[in-house]
C-alpha positions in Angstrom: -11.3 -9.4 -13.9 -12.4 -7.3 -16.8 -9.6 -7.8 -18.6 -10.1 -11.5 -18.7 -13.5 -11.3 -19.5 -13.0 -9.1 -22.6 -10.3 -11.4 -23.9 -13.3 -13.9 -23.9 -15.8 -11.4 -25.3 -13.5 -10.7 -28.1 -13.8 -13.3 -29.8 -17.5 -12.5 -30.5 -16.8 -8.6 -31.1 -13.4 -7.2 -32.0 -14.7 -4.1 -29.9 -14.1 -5.4 -26.4 -10.3 -5.6 -27.2 -9.7 -2.4 -26.4 -9.8 -3.4 -22.9 -6.7 -5.2 -23.7 -4.6 -1.9 -23.5 -3.0 -1.2 -20.0 -3.3 2.7 -20.6 -7.2 2.3 -20.7 -7.7 0.1 -17.9 -5.1 2.5 -15.8 -7.7 5.2 -16.5 -10.7 3.6 -15.3 -8.7 1.9 -12.6 -8.4 5.9 -11.5 -11.9 6.6 -11.9 -13.2 3.4 -9.9 -10.5 4.0 -6.7 -11.6 8.1 -7.1 -15.6 6.9 -7.4 -15.2 4.0 -4.4 -13.0 6.6 -1.9 -15.6 9.2 -2.3 -18.2 6.6 -1.5 -16.8 4.6 1.0 -15.3 7.8 2.8 -18.8 9.2 4.9 -19.7 5.3 5.4 -16.1 4.8 7.5 -16.8 8.4 8.9 -20.0 7.7 10.5 -18.7 4.6 11.9 -15.3 5.9 13.2 -17.7 9.1 14.8 -20.4 6.0 16.3 -17.0 4.4 17.5 -15.6 7.3 18.9 -12.3 6.0 17.4 -10.6 9.4 17.1 -6.8 10.4 16.1 -4.8 10.7 19.9 -2.7 14.1 19.4 1.1 13.8 20.7 1.3 16.4 24.0 4.6 17.8 22.9 3.2 18.5 19.4 2.3 22.3 17.8 -0.5 23.9 19.8 -2.9 24.1 17.2 -2.9 20.1 16.7 -5.3 20.2 19.7 -7.7 21.5 17.9 -8.0 18.2 15.7 -8.7 16.0 18.8 -11.9 14.0 18.3 -11.1 13.7 14.2 -11.8 10.1 12.8 -8.9 8.4 12.1 -8.3 4.8 10.2 -9.4 6.6 6.9 -6.7 4.5 5.0 -9.0 2.0 5.3 -11.5 3.5 2.9 -8.5 4.1 0.5 -7.1 0.5 0.8 -10.8 -0.8 0.0 -10.7 1.1 -2.9 -7.6 0.3 -4.1 -7.8 -3.2 -4.2 -11.5 -3.7 -5.4 -10.2 -1.3 -8.6 -7.2 -3.6 -8.9 -9.3 -6.5 -8.9 -11.5 -5.3 -11.2 -9.3 -3.8 -13.8 -5.7 -5.5 -13.8 -4.4 -9.0 -15.1 -5.0 -11.1 -12.5 -2.7 -13.9 -14.1 0.3 -11.2 -13.5 2.4 -12.1 -10.8 3.8 -8.5 -10.0 0.1 -7.7 -8.9 -0.5 -9.9 -6.4 2.9 -9.4 -5.1 2.6 -5.5 -5.0 -1.3 -6.3 -3.2 0.3 -8.8 -0.9 3.0 -6.2 0.4 0.1 -3.7 0.6 -2.4 -5.7 2.5 0.9 -6.8 5.0 1.7 -3.7 5.8 -1.8 -2.0 6.1 -2.3 -4.8 8.7 0.7 -3.5 10.7 -0.5 -0.1 10.2 -4.1 -1.3 11.4 -2.8 -2.9 14.7 -0.9 0.0 15.6 -3.8 2.5 14.9 -5.9 0.0 17.0 -3.3 0.3 19.9 -3.5 3.8 19.7 -6.9 3.8 19.9 -7.7 1.1 22.5 -5.0 3.0 24.8 -6.1 6.5 23.8 -2.3 7.7 23.1 -0.2 8.8 20.2 2.2 5.8 21.0 1.3 2.6 18.9 3.0 -0.5 18.8 6.4 -0.6 20.2 9.2 0.4 18.0 10.9 -2.6 17.7 7.9 -4.8 17.2 6.7 -2.6 14.4 10.2 -2.7 12.7 10.3 -6.5 13.5 6.9 -7.0 11.8 8.2 -4.7 8.7 11.1 -6.7 8.3 9.2 -10.3 8.3 6.9 -8.7 5.7 9.5 -7.1 3.3 11.2 -10.7 3.5 8.3 -12.2 2.2 7.8 -9.4 -0.8 11.6 -10.1 -1.8 11.0 -14.0 -1.5 7.8 -13.7 -4.1 9.9 -11.3 -6.1 12.9 -13.6 -6.2 10.2 -16.3 -7.8 9.1 -14.0 -10.6 11.3 -12.5 -13.3 15.1 -12.6 -13.8 17.7 -12.7 -10.7 19.1 -9.4 -9.7 22.1 -7.9 -8.1 22.6 -4.5 -9.4 21.2 -0.8 -9.3 20.3 1.5 -12.1 22.0 5.0 -11.9 19.3 7.7 -13.6 20.4 10.2 -16.1 23.4 7.8 -17.2 23.2 5.1 -20.0 23.7 1.7 -19.0 25.0 2.6 -15.9 24.6 -0.2 -12.6 25.6 0.1 -9.2 26.8 -3.6 -8.5 25.2 -5.0 -4.8 25.7 -8.6 -5.5 24.5 -10.5 -2.4 23.4 -7.4 -1.1 21.0 -6.4 -3.3 18.1 -8.3 -1.1 19.2 -5.8 2.1 18.6 -2.8 -0.3 15.4 -3.9 -1.6 14.3 -4.3 2.2 15.4 -0.7 2.7 13.5 0.3 -0.2 10.5 -1.3 0.9 10.1 -0.6 4.6 11.9 3.2 4.0 9.3 3.9 2.0 6.3 2.6 4.3 8.1 4.8 7.0 8.5 7.7 5.0 5.1 8.2 3.8 4.1 7.3 7.5 6.4 10.3 8.9 4.8 12.8 6.3 1.3 12.2 6.9 1.4 14.7 9.8 -0.9 17.8 8.8 -4.3 17.6 6.7 -3.3 16.3 3.1 0.4 16.5 3.6 0.7 13.0 2.9 -2.0 12.2 0.2 -1.2 14.4 -2.6 2.4 13.2 -3.0 1.6 9.8 -2.9 -1.4 10.5 -5.7 1.8 12.7 -7.6 4.3 9.4 -7.0 1.9 7.1 -8.0 1.4 8.6 -11.4 5.2 9.2 -12.2 5.7 5.3 -11.1 2.9 4.3 -12.9 4.8 5.6 -16.0 8.0 4.0 -15.4 6.4 0.5 -14.8 4.4 1.0 -18.3 7.8 2.1 -19.9 9.5 -0.9 -18.2 7.0 -3.3 -19.1 7.0 -1.9 -22.8 9.8 -3.5 -25.0 9.5 -0.9 -27.8 9.8 1.6 -24.9 12.1 0.4 -23.2 15.0 -0.3 -25.8 14.2 3.1 -27.2 14.4 5.0 -23.7 17.3 2.7 -22.6 16.0 1.3 -19.1 15.7 -2.2 -18.2 12.7 -4.2 -19.9 10.9 -6.0 -17.0 8.1 -8.4 -18.9 5.1 -8.0 -16.8 6.0 -4.8 -15.4 3.7 -2.5 -17.2 0.5 -4.2 -15.2 1.6 -2.1 -12.7 0.2 1.3 -14.1 -3.1 -0.5 -13.1 -2.1 -0.3 -9.1 -0.7 3.0 -9.6 -3.6 4.6 -10.8 -5.8 2.7 -8.6 -3.7 4.4 -5.8 -4.0 7.7 -7.5 -7.6 7.9 -7.9 -8.4 6.6 -4.2 -6.1 9.0 -2.7 -7.8 11.7 -4.5 -11.0 10.8 -3.2 -9.5 10.5 0.1 -8.6 14.1 -0.3 -11.8 15.3 -0.9 -12.2 14.6 3.4 -8.6 14.9 4.4 -8.1 18.4 3.0 -7.9 21.0 5.4 -9.4 21.3 7.9 -9.4 17.5 7.6 -12.8 15.5 8.6 -10.8 12.4 8.8 -7.5 11.2 9.1 -5.5 8.4 7.1 -3.5 6.5 10.0 -1.0 4.0 9.7 -3.2 1.9 8.0 -3.2 3.7 5.0 0.6 5.2 5.4 2.4 2.3 6.1 0.7 0.3 3.2 0.6 2.8 0.6 4.3 3.8 1.3 5.2 -0.4 1.1 3.1 -0.6 -2.3 5.1 2.4 -4.1 8.5 1.0 -2.8 7.5 -2.4 -4.2 6.3 -0.9 -7.3 10.0 1.0 -8.1 11.6 -2.6 -7.0 10.0 -4.2 -10.1 10.4 -1.4 -12.5 13.9 -1.3 -11.4 13.6 2.5 -10.8 14.4 2.5 -7.0 17.3 5.5 -7.3 14.6 7.2 -9.6 12.1 6.7 -6.9 13.7 8.0 -4.6 13.5 11.5 -6.3 10.2 11.2 -7.1 9.3 10.7 -3.1 11.5 13.5 -2.6 9.1 14.9 0.3 9.1 11.3 2.2 12.9 11.0 2.0 13.2 15.0 3.2 10.7 14.2 6.0 12.7 10.7 6.9 15.9 12.2 6.9 14.6 15.2 9.2 13.9 12.9 11.6 17.3 10.7 11.3 19.3 13.9 11.4 17.4 15.3 14.7 17.7 12.0 16.7 21.3 11.7 15.7 22.1 15.4 16.3 20.9 15.5 19.7 22.6 12.2 20.4 25.6 13.3 19.5 25.8 16.5 20.5 22.9 17.3 22.3 21.5 19.6 20.3 18.8 19.7 18.1 18.7 20.7 14.0 15.1 21.6 14.1 12.4 22.8 16.5 10.8 19.6 16.2 10.8 16.4 13.6 9.4 15.7 11.2 10.2 18.7 9.0 7.0 19.8 8.5 6.5 20.1 12.5 9.7 22.9 12.2 8.1 25.0 9.8 4.5 25.1 12.1 6.9 26.2 15.1 8.1 28.9 13.0 4.9 30.2 12.1 4.2 29.2 8.7 0.3 28.6 8.5 -0.6 24.8 8.0 -2.1 25.2 4.6 0.5 27.2 3.5 3.1 24.3 4.6 0.6 21.6 2.4 0.6 23.4 -0.4 4.4 24.0 -0.7 5.2 20.6 -0.1 2.9 19.7 -2.8 4.5 22.0 -5.1 8.0 20.3 -4.3 6.3 16.8 -4.6 5.5 18.0 -8.4 8.7 19.0 -9.0 10.8 16.2 -7.9 8.3 14.0 -10.1 9.1 15.9 -12.7 13.0 15.9 -12.3 12.5 12.2 -11.9 10.6 11.3 -15.0 13.1 13.4 -16.9 15.5 10.6 -16.5 13.8 8.7 -18.9 15.2 10.9 -21.5 17.9 12.6 -20.2 20.7 9.9 -20.3 
């Protein structure tokens, strides 16, 4: 919105042209998201406490989690409100990719909200039936894929990082791959959201990395110089990534150990889908798997645990997702959280290096 107003005002004074720069608007979006998240957090917490909407805890989880009973959940609501407000304020609203990513965020957020509401209403750690949640995610991802097919050039291959002009041809299977990226990202982030601040900091780190990828992809000069596909309009997604990062840091103020508020599925599913969609638009799906390495590890640990138990009757981990395994080994929760943050930074740096190492 500001970008449009600045265009009009630039006719009267050239100084307003500064708001045409994506980098400046991204910085302002991050700050706006941060301030709004900090402001909305206490308001949401008060309402949640008055409504007794607290996080149910798994009976079979680590005993240390029983002390978390009564902590307000639905913390993803102020994050999403901050992201949407910041994006609508600073992004170029004529950009179709902006609306697709916001649509993905909203649709997966509604699914997460329904899941959280069922947990809170029934006072159980089990939300929507797995098959129903998966079906809803599939429908939402299909709508996102359909919308993306109407914007930009058709795609049938995936860029392989660290190699020049190396693409994996997928042909008619590319929409299936896109579905896997979006739904997998959403669920990967959701599985990671199990300790205080464990998921939101990697989300902020990943949003910074994906924001850079988007900006490079949307800049014809840098895309050509670095040998990555040029995607007209993709650079504007840097504003959304910045808003997510800023709102995430604001939420971390309340979600850091010991957490005053939990994010819930409404935030985890929505933000995971948003980042997955950004990766698809920027044509950096494999790089996103590296950036979000922590989310991949957590999801892989669950799949490996289930597969091992069904095939051999034995478990690989003491408990999945992986962060619970380290809890049961006796690692203090803050140590697990910070170490996962460090790993997230390492993954992000390795992925960003692919822009130059080819």
